[in-house]
C-alpha positions, 0 to 999 in steps of 0.5 A, spaced: 315 828 350 322 827 346 323 834 344 329 838 346 327 844 351 329 850 346 324 846 341 318 845 345 314 851 344 316 851 336 310 848 332 313 842 328 312 842 321 307 836 320 303 840 325 303 847 321 297 846 317 291 850 319 295 853 325 299 857 321 294 861 318 294 866 324 298 864 330 298 868 337 306 869 338 305 867 345 301 861 344 303 854 346 304 848 340 300 843 337 304 837 340 302 839 347 295 839 346 296 832 342 300 829 348 294 831 353 289 828 349 293 822 349 295 822 356 287 823 358 285 818 353 280 823 350 276 821 344 270 823 339 265 821 345 268 827 349 268 834 350 274 839 351 274 846 353 279 851 352 277 857 356 283 862 354 283 859 347 287 865 343 288 863 336 285 856 337 291 851 338 287 847 342 280 847 338 284 846 331 287 840 334 281 837 337 278 838 330 283 834 327 282 829 332 274 829 331 273 831 338 267 836 340 270 842 343 269 849 346 273 855 346 273 862 349 277 868 349 276 875 351 280 878 345 275 878 339 280 877 333 283 871 337 276 868 337 275 870 329 281 867 328 279 860 332 273 860 328 275 861 321 281 856 323 275 851 325 270 852 319 272 847 314 265 846 310 267 851 304 266 850 297 273 849 294 271 851 287 268 857 290 274 859 294 278 859 288 273 863 284 273 868 289 281 868 290 281 870 283 276 875 284 280 878 289 287 878 285 283 881 279 280 886 283 286 888 287 291 888 280 286 893 277 285 897 283 292 898 284 293 900 277 288 905 277 291 908 283 298 908 280 301 903 285 307 899 284 306 891 286 311 888 281 310 881 282 303 882 282 304 883 274 305 876 274 299 874 277 294 871 271 287 871 275 282 865 273 275 867 275 268 868 272 266 873 277 266 881 274 272 884 278 271 891 282 275 897 281 276 901 288 276 908 286 275 911 293 279 908 299 277 911 306 283 912 311 283 910 318 280 915 322 283 919 327 281 915 333 284 909 329 290 912 328 291 914 336 291 907 338 296 904 333 302 904 336 307 909 332 311 906 327 307 899 326 305 900 319 308 905 313 303 909 309 303 905 302 303 898 305 297 901 309 293 903 303 294 897 300 291 893 306 285 897 306 284 896 299 284 889 299 280 889 305 275 893 301 275 888 296 274 882 301 268 886 304 265 886 297 264 878 298 257 876 300 258 870 303 260 871 310 264 864 311 268 866 305 269 873 306 272 871 313 277 866 310 280 871 306 280 876 312 284 872 316 289 871 310 289 879 310 291 879 318 296 874 316 299 879 311 299 885 316 303 881 321 308 877 316 309 882 311 305 889 311 307 891 318 313 894 321 313 889 327 317 883 330 316 879 336 322 877 341 317 875 344 315 882 346 312 886 340 317 891 337 318 896 331 322 894 325 325 898 320 320 901 316 317 898 309 316 904 305 312 899 300 311 891 300 309 886 294 302 886 298 298 882 292 303 877 290 304 875 298 297 875 299 296 870 293 301 866 296 298 866 303 291 864 300 294 859 296 297 855 301 291 856 306 286 853 300 291 847 299 291 846 307 283 847 307 282 842 301 286 837 305 283 837 312 275 838 310 274 830 312 275 833 319 267 834 322 268 835 329 263 840 332 267 847 334 264 853 338 268 859 339 265 864 344 268 871 345 267 872 353 270 873 359 273 866 362 272 869 369 265 868 368 264 861 365 256 861 366 256 868 361 260 864 356 257 857 356 249 855 357 244 850 357 245 849 349 252 846 351 252 839 348 254 835 354 258 837 360 266 838 359 271 832 360 277 835 359 280 842 359 287 844 356 289 851 356 294 857 358 291 863 361 295 869 361 301 870 366 302 875 371 307 879 368 307 886 364 305 883 357 299 887 354 296 882 350 292 887 346 298 890 344 300 884 341 294 884 336 293 891 336 295 893 328 291 887 325 285 888 330 284 896 328 285 895 321 280 889 320 275 893 324 275 889 331 277 895 335 275 902 333 277 907 338 280 908 345 273 906 348 273 899 344 280 898 347 278 899 354 272 895 353 276 889 350 281 890 356 276 890 361 274 883 359 281 880 360 284 876 366 288 882 370 295 880 368 299 887 367 298 894 369 295 896 363 288 892 364 288 894 372 282 899 373 279 902 379 273 898 380 276 892 380 275 887 385 278 880 383 283 881 389 278 880 394 277 873 393 284 871 395 285 875 401 285 869 405 291 866 401 297 868 405 302 866 400 299 870 395 298 876 400 305 875 402 308 875 395 303 882 393 306 885 400 313 883 398 313 886 391 310 893 394 315 893 400 320 892 394 317 898 390 318 903 396 325 901 398 327 902 391 323 909 391 319 907 385 313 912 384 310 911 377 303 909 376 304 902 373 309 900 378 304 902 384 300 897 380 304 891 381 302 888 387 295 889 385 296 885 379 298 879 383 292 880 387 287 881 381 290 876 377 289 870 382 283 873 384 281 872 377 283 865 376 279 863 383 273 866 379 275 862 373 276 855 377 269 856 381 265 858 375 268 853 371 266 847 376 258 846 374 260 845 367 265 839 368 263 832 369 266 828 375 273 826 374 274 831 368 281 832 367 284 839 367 291 841 364 293 849 365 300 851 362 302 857 366 309 860 367 313 862 374 314 870 373 319 875 376 317 881 372 315 885 378 322 887 381 324 880 380 320 877 386 319 870 384 311 868 383 310 861 383 304 861 378 302 853 378 304 852 386 299 858 387 294 856 382 294 849 385 292 852 392 286 856 389 284 849 386 285 845 392 280 850 396 275 849 390 275 842 391 279 840 385 284 834 386 291 836 384 294 830 380 301 833 378 305 839 376 309 837 370 315 841 368 313 843 360 320 847 359 324 852 362 325 859 359 330 865 360 327 871 363 330 877 360 330 881 366 334 876 371 337 872 365 335 866 370 331 860 367 324 860 369 319 854 369 313 853 365 309 848 368 303 844 366 298 844 373 294 838 372 287 837 376 281 833 376 274 835 378 270 831 383 263 832 385 262 836 392 256 834 396 250 837 395 252 839 388 
C-alpha cells in the first residue's frame, strides 16, 4: 500500500462515512480491509468472517463491497456499533422525523430543567411528532458510578446525556432507536466525556458543561446523510456477541455457507484493558450495570492483560508443548523475580502470555471446521514489549500455533512499525497470512 508508515493506521477521508459513526481507537483502518479483499480476490459470492470485529471495520467494508459477512466480538457495545453500522434499511423520512422529535423534546426538557445549551436555541425542529418533556431523570446507580473511572464525565454533561437517552429510548422502532443511541455514544466519547486517547484512554480537563444538543444534531445530521448515500449496499451482515475462543458457540448450522476469508485483529498481549476504553459509553447506554456484569464481559475476552486473568483460567494448558511460548513466559517471570517486582498484576505477566496464546490456539482450532478448503486468513497482530521489556514476537508465535493445527503459513507481511512508549523502540505490526487445508478424516 502506497501510504506512509505514520498514516497507515489512519482512516482516509474517502473511507470515513459510516466507519466514523463510532470507532474503536485501537482498530485498524478500512483501507487495510480493502487491500486484503482485493489480494484474496473476494467477491459477492464469498463469505468473510471477522472473529474479533470490534466496532465493525471489516463488516462495514464487506457491506460496502456487497460481500456477505459475519462479525463476532465479546464487547457488547462494540457488537452494538457494528450492528447499527451495517443496518442501512431505514426509512430516511422517518429518521428525519425522529431527529426533529429528539431535538424538540430535548430543547423543551432542557428549558424545563433550567439548563443552558446556547447553540440549541438556534435549532428549529421540523417534526409532526408530539414532543416529550422529561421531568424526572434517574441518576446513575451507585454501582454504575463505581465502575466509571474517576473524572471520565462531569455532572452537567452527564445529566444532558441521560436526558437525551430517555428521549431516544421513548422511540418504539428498535432500529431507529439504536441508530440514535449510537449517535449518543459518539457524543459521549467525542464531546460530553472528559476523555482522550493516546492511544491509552486518559482523563482530560473537566468540562463543566457542553452544548450537547447542538453537537448531537450535528452528529445525527452527518449520519443521516451518510446513511442515505449508502443505502444501495445490501450485503447480508450478521453480528454476534460471543467468545471467539469458542467459534462453535458463535456460529451454527444457520451459517449461509463455509467461510472463504478471515480478516481480523485480535487483542495483543499487553496491559491494555479493552473494557476500560469503552467503559464510559458502555455504562451510560446500559451495556454494563455493575461489577458483576463487567466481570462477565471480561471473562468472554481473549486473555491479554492482567485485568482479565482469573484463577479458573486454563487456556495456557493448551500451549504447554510449545517451547518458544514457555521460554518467553519463563523469561518474563525470571525478570520479575530479578527486579523484585511483587505486585499482583506483575505476577500475572507470565500467565498472560500462556493464556493469550492458549486462547488463540483454541480460537484457531474451533474456527477450522467453519472454513472452506483454501480459505485465506489475515491476522493483524503486533509484537509486544509490555512485560518487563521482554520481546513477544506475536505473529511468529501465532504461526507456530497455526502450523500445529494444519494451517498453511503463506506469509508474514509488515503492516507498519509503531513506537513502543516504554522502550522508545519501533515494534513491528504484521499481518500473518494463513490458508486452510483439509485434514484427512475431516
